[in-house]
C-alpha positions, -999 to +999 in steps of 0.1 A: +753+331+522+722+313+508+729+310+471+698+291+461+680+318+443+650+313+421+656+334+390+648+371+395+625+385+368+648+411+356+686+415+351+685+446+373+670+426+402+696+398+397+724+424+396+711+441+428+708+408+446+743+399+437+757+433+447+739+432+481+750+396+488+786+404+479+787+436+500+774+416+530+799+388+524+828+413+520+823+425+556+816+391+571+778+393+577+765+366+599+741+341+584+728+361+554+696+347+539+679+356+507+641+351+506+619+351+475+587+369+487+572+375+453+542+352+461+537+369+495+541+406+488+532+431+462+556+456+477+589+438+472+602+407+455+633+398+475+642+401+511+678+397+524+683+393+561+717+393+578+732+399+612+761+419+624+781+413+656+776+448+670+759+481+662+791+493+644+792+461+624+755+464+615+760+500+603+791+490+583+773+462+566+744+484+556+768+512+545+787+487+524+755+475+507+746+511+499+781+520+487+784+490+464+749+496+449+757+533+444+789+524+425+766+505+401+742+535+398+715+522+422+704+543+451+681+531+479+645+544+480+649+546+518+671+537+547+659+533+583+677+527+616+712+539+607+716+560+638+710+533+664+724+503+645+703+476+661+684+471+628+691+489+596+667+485+567+679+494+532+650+496+507+658+493+470+622+488+460+621+452+447+650+442+470+649+450+507+679+444+529+676+440+567+708+440+587+702+433+624+719+425+656+714+389+667+689+397+695+667+418+672+669+391+644+659+364+669+631+384+683+615+395+650+623+362+632+617+377+597+628+344+580+599+326+596+575+354+592+581+357+554+583+320+548+547+314+560+527+302+531+495+321+522+464+305+535+446+285+509+408+285+508+392+252+516+376+233+487+339+225+491 
């Protein structure tokens, strides 16, 4: 699990990040990564990307994230992909969790996509 996190702006964000990271770690998520996307998106602040070894593992990881968050009084704004289990997205607003099978993760390469720096205008 990537533990190098630049300080979240609120205690709620920090708590939710910790809950999601621990929930993924508890069920042995593969290569979980936390991305700070505050400078790149006005829709979310943090993106967590992790892999599962099978569709059942992907679903279990996402379910565990939702269950642990619910225990702390936090419910997701939305959940997508639970039925198929190739890619499950759990949206908590400022924190979005993507749990994917390795082939989908490799194909979509969200870590690279979200780490692209915004283009800077050229100086005259």
